[in-house]
Residue frames as qw, qx, qy, qz and C-alpha x, y, z in Angstrom:
[[0.015, 0.893, 0.450, 0.010, 0.01, 0.01, -0.02],
 [0.423, 0.289, 0.009, 0.859, 1.32, 3.39, -0.94],
 [0.195, -0.714, -0.467, 0.484, 0.64, 6.27, 1.45],
 [0.289, 0.375, 0.337, 0.814, -0.31, 9.54, -0.17],
 [0.040, -0.610, -0.415, 0.674, -1.76, 12.93, 0.45],
 [0.255, 0.627, 0.491, 0.549, -3.87, 15.22, -1.82],
 [0.154, -0.596, -0.252, 0.746, -3.62, 19.01, -1.40],
 [0.292, 0.771, 0.400, 0.402, -5.11, 21.86, -3.36],
 [0.407, -0.475, -0.151, 0.766, -2.98, 25.00, -2.96],
 [0.247, 0.789, 0.322, 0.461, -4.09, 28.44, -4.14],
 [0.476, -0.720, -0.135, 0.486, -1.67, 30.91, -2.77],
 [0.334, 0.934, -0.095, -0.083, -0.13, 32.55, -5.90],
 [0.395, -0.568, 0.663, 0.285, 3.11, 30.54, -5.70],
 [0.472, 0.414, -0.667, -0.400, 4.50, 28.68, -8.64],
 [0.951, -0.104, -0.129, -0.260, 3.19, 25.01, -8.54],
 [0.768, 0.298, -0.461, 0.330, 6.86, 23.77, -8.58],
 [0.058, 0.469, -0.530, 0.704, 7.80, 25.82, -5.58],
 [0.732, -0.313, 0.184, -0.576, 4.69, 24.54, -3.58],
 [0.956, 0.042, -0.289, -0.007, 5.59, 20.82, -4.57],
 [0.582, 0.373, -0.517, 0.505, 9.13, 21.27, -3.53],
 [0.210, -0.446, 0.466, -0.735, 8.15, 22.82, -0.04],
 [0.854, -0.221, 0.063, -0.467, 5.66, 20.17, 0.55],
 [0.878, 0.242, -0.394, 0.122, 8.11, 17.43, -0.37],
 [0.309, 0.429, -0.571, 0.628, 10.63, 18.90, 2.13],
 [0.463, -0.393, 0.299, -0.736, 8.07, 19.44, 4.81],
 [0.924, -0.070, 0.028, -0.374, 6.76, 15.86, 4.56],
 [0.353, -0.536, 0.759, 0.108, 10.15, 14.25, 4.10],
 [0.839, 0.410, -0.012, -0.357, 8.98, 12.76, 0.91],
 [0.651, -0.306, 0.626, 0.302, 10.90, 9.66, -0.31],
 [0.326, 0.134, 0.672, 0.651, 9.82, 10.30, -3.97],
 [0.360, 0.534, 0.051, -0.764, 8.04, 12.88, -6.11],
 [0.406, 0.305, 0.783, 0.359, 6.00, 11.50, -9.23],
 [0.229, 0.608, 0.075, -0.757, 5.11, 14.08, -11.81],
 [0.667, 0.550, 0.495, 0.092, 3.57, 14.08, -15.21],
 [0.270, -0.404, 0.365, 0.794, 5.44, 15.57, -18.13],
 [0.598, 0.715, 0.355, -0.071, 4.27, 17.13, -21.37],
 [0.637, 0.119, 0.311, 0.695, 6.42, 18.02, -24.37],
 [0.085, 0.953, 0.162, -0.243, 7.18, 21.61, -24.91],
 [0.650, 0.629, -0.049, 0.425, 9.41, 23.53, -27.28],
 [0.583, -0.088, -0.250, 0.768, 12.63, 25.14, -26.04],
 [0.048, -0.383, -0.125, -0.914, 10.88, 28.59, -26.79],
 [0.616, -0.574, -0.381, -0.381, 7.82, 27.56, -24.67],
 [0.738, -0.368, -0.399, 0.401, 10.11, 26.59, -21.79],
 [0.392, 0.101, -0.085, 0.911, 11.92, 29.95, -21.98],
 [0.198, -0.411, -0.215, -0.864, 8.80, 31.99, -22.09],
 [0.699, -0.479, -0.251, -0.467, 6.63, 30.16, -19.63],
 [0.317, -0.555, 0.661, -0.393, 9.07, 28.51, -17.32],
 [0.688, 0.057, -0.700, -0.185, 9.02, 24.98, -16.38],
 [0.634, -0.541, 0.309, -0.458, 7.66, 23.62, -13.13],
 [0.999, -0.002, -0.049, 0.020, 8.68, 20.21, -13.97],
 [0.625, 0.483, -0.324, 0.521, 12.29, 21.26, -14.68],
 [0.169, -0.663, 0.381, -0.622, 12.35, 23.25, -11.39],
 [0.878, -0.340, 0.179, -0.285, 11.27, 20.12, -9.51],
 [0.947, 0.172, -0.136, 0.235, 13.73, 17.81, -11.26],
 [0.484, 0.562, -0.324, 0.587, 16.64, 20.21, -10.52],
 [0.123, -0.535, 0.419, -0.723, 15.76, 21.14, -6.88],
 [0.825, -0.383, -0.185, -0.373, 14.10, 18.21, -5.22],
 [0.251, -0.654, 0.645, -0.305, 15.46, 16.72, -2.12],
 [0.703, -0.022, 0.694, -0.154, 14.36, 13.23, -3.06],
 [0.252, 0.042, 0.814, 0.522, 14.29, 11.10, -6.27],
 [0.496, 0.440, 0.089, -0.743, 11.75, 12.32, -8.89],
 [0.415, 0.187, 0.853, 0.256, 9.92, 9.89, -11.21],
 [0.294, 0.391, -0.145, -0.860, 8.61, 11.41, -14.28],
 [0.476, 0.345, 0.808, -0.033, 5.65, 10.03, -16.26],
 [0.048, 0.118, -0.488, -0.863, 4.99, 10.85, -19.89],
 [0.558, 0.317, 0.385, -0.663, 1.24, 11.39, -20.83]]
């Protein structure tokens, strides 16, 4: 059985920042996120929450392609 928690956050923060904060707060052993394909220009203009999580997570990150 996998223990999990669902939260809905609406505070004006970037989703990646919220996810990283929660993972740190809860001492997460893994983060699982979905990815979607974006162009390099799209990443530059809009940022990338997935990229932020992948680069800054305190635990392993499993990515799942849609």
